C-alpha positions in Angstrom: -5.6 14.8 21.5 -4.4 12.0 18.8 -0.9 12.9 17.4 1.4 10.4 15.3 3.2 10.1 12.2 3.3 6.7 9.7 6.2 6.2 7.5 6.8 3.3 5.4 8.6 2.2 2.5 8.7 -0.3 -0.6 11.7 -1.2 -2.6 11.7 -3.7 -5.1 15.0 -5.0 -6.7 14.9 -4.4 -10.2 18.2 -2.7 -10.1 19.8 -6.3 -8.8 20.8 -9.2 -11.2 18.1 -11.9 -11.9 16.8 -14.2 -9.9 17.4 -11.1 -7.0 15.8 -8.4 -9.3 12.3 -10.2 -8.8 12.8 -9.5 -4.6 11.4 -6.8 -2.8 10.6 -5.1 0.7 8.3 -3.1 2.5 8.8 -1.2 5.8 6.0 0.7 8.0 6.5 2.3 11.5 3.8 3.9 13.4 4.0 5.9 16.5 1.4 7.8 17.9 0.5 9.3 21.2 -3.3 9.8 22.2 -5.3 11.2 25.3 -8.8 11.1 26.2 -11.4 11.3 29.0 -13.5 8.5 29.5 -16.5 9.6 31.5 -19.3 7.6 33.8 -23.3 8.0 33.1 -23.6 10.8 34.7 -20.8 12.8 32.4 -17.9 13.0 35.6 -14.8 12.2 34.2 -13.2 8.7 35.2 -10.0 8.9 34.0 -7.6 10.4 31.0 -5.6 7.8 29.7 -4.9 6.2 25.6 -7.5 5.8 23.1 -8.7 2.0 23.3 -7.5 -0.1 21.0 -4.7 1.7 19.4 -1.1 0.8 20.2 2.0 3.5 20.7 4.1 1.5 18.2 3.2 -0.7 15.3 6.3 -1.9 13.2 5.7 -4.1 9.6 8.6 -5.7 7.5 7.9 -7.9 4.5 10.6 -9.4 2.1 8.9 -10.5 -0.8 9.6 -12.4 -4.0 7.7 -12.4 -7.2 7.9 -13.6 -10.8 5.3 -14.6 -13.0 5.3 -18.3 -12.0 6.4 -18.0 -8.4 5.4 -15.5 -5.5 6.4 -15.5 -1.7 6.4 -13.4 1.3 7.5 -13.5 4.5 6.1 -10.7 6.8 6.9 -9.5 10.4 4.5 -7.4 12.6 4.8 -5.7 16.3 2.5 -4.2 17.8 2.8 -2.4 21.5 0.0 -2.8 24.2 -2.5 -1.2 24.1 -6.3 -0.4 26.2 -9.4 -2.7 25.3 -12.2 -1.4 27.7 -12.1 2.0 29.9 -13.1 2.2 32.6 -12.7 -2.1 33.0 -15.3 -4.1 34.3 -15.5 -5.6 37.8 -13.7 -2.6 39.5 -10.8 -2.7 37.7 -9.2 0.8 36.0 -8.7 -0.5 33.1 -8.3 -3.7 30.7 -5.7 -4.2 27.9 -3.6 -6.7 25.6 0.2 -7.0 26.2 2.2 -6.7 22.9 2.6 -9.0 20.3 4.8 -10.1 17.4 3.6 -12.3 14.2 5.7 -13.8 11.9 3.7 -15.2 8.5 4.5 -16.6 5.2 2.6 -17.3 2.0 3.9 -18.4 -1.3 2.2 -19.2 -4.7 2.8 -21.0 -7.6 1.0 -21.0 -10.9 1.1 -24.4 -12.0 -0.5 -24.0 -15.5 -2.8 -21.2 -17.2 -5.9 -21.5 -15.0 -4.6 -23.4 -11.8 -2.5 -21.9 -8.6 -1.1 -23.3 -5.4 -1.1 -21.9 -2.4 0.6 -22.0 1.1 -0.2 -19.7 4.1 1.9 -20.2 7.5 0.6 -17.7 9.9 1.9 -16.8 13.7 5.3 -18.8 13.1 6.4 -17.6 16.5 3.7 -19.6 18.4 2.6 -16.2 19.7 0.0 -16.2 22.7 -2.5 -13.5 23.2 -2.3 -12.1 26.6 -4.8 -9.4 28.0 -4.7 -8.2 31.6 -6.4 -6.0 33.8 -5.7 -3.4 35.8 -3.2 -0.8 34.3 -0.5 -0.7 37.4 -0.6 -4.6 38.3 -1.1 -6.2 34.9 -3.2 -8.7 36.5 -3.9 -11.9 34.0 -7.5 -11.2 32.4 -7.8 -13.9 29.4 -4.5 -16.4 27.7 -4.9 -17.0 24.2 -3.5 -19.9 22.8 -4.1 -19.8 18.7 -1.2 -21.9 17.7 0.3 -22.4 14.0 -1.9 -22.0 11.7 -1.1 -23.8 7.9 -2.8 -23.1 5.1 -2.8 -25.0 1.7 -5.1 -23.8 -1.5 -5.7 -24.5 -5.0 -7.1 -22.4 -7.0 -9.1 -23.4 -10.8 -10.5 -21.5 -13.2 -11.3 -21.8 -16.5 -13.1 -19.5 -19.3 -11.9 -16.5 -21.1 -8.2 -16.3 -19.7 
């Protein structure tokens, strides 16, 4: 069984005076309940638990600014913990990933017709990814640290524009 809902809202602030009329917001929430029987090789039920790779709660919020020359976005996303492997390896009942919160930023500037500069800043909160085993004990399995990532780009196009 899989039950849930998603609600999203998007609002450009075009009703505000300039320059605030270039701002907008996008909001999203997803809530899901799941239950599935996991079987062994003989077809016997090993455990009944959540569907893998599915968080019960997820939130996203983006504040943006856009005009013909410049655009920027700040995006926040949260995801509840979720199961990744059922049954788990090495005698563990399950394996999972802990909750995460990420904050990202992106911007683009049109310098001239056909030339654009971009900047992306990912994982500004320096979030770690924590994987665990055993539902009741949540023993550490793997701890990823990818750090913050900054990307600077340039795009040039020519021809028919």
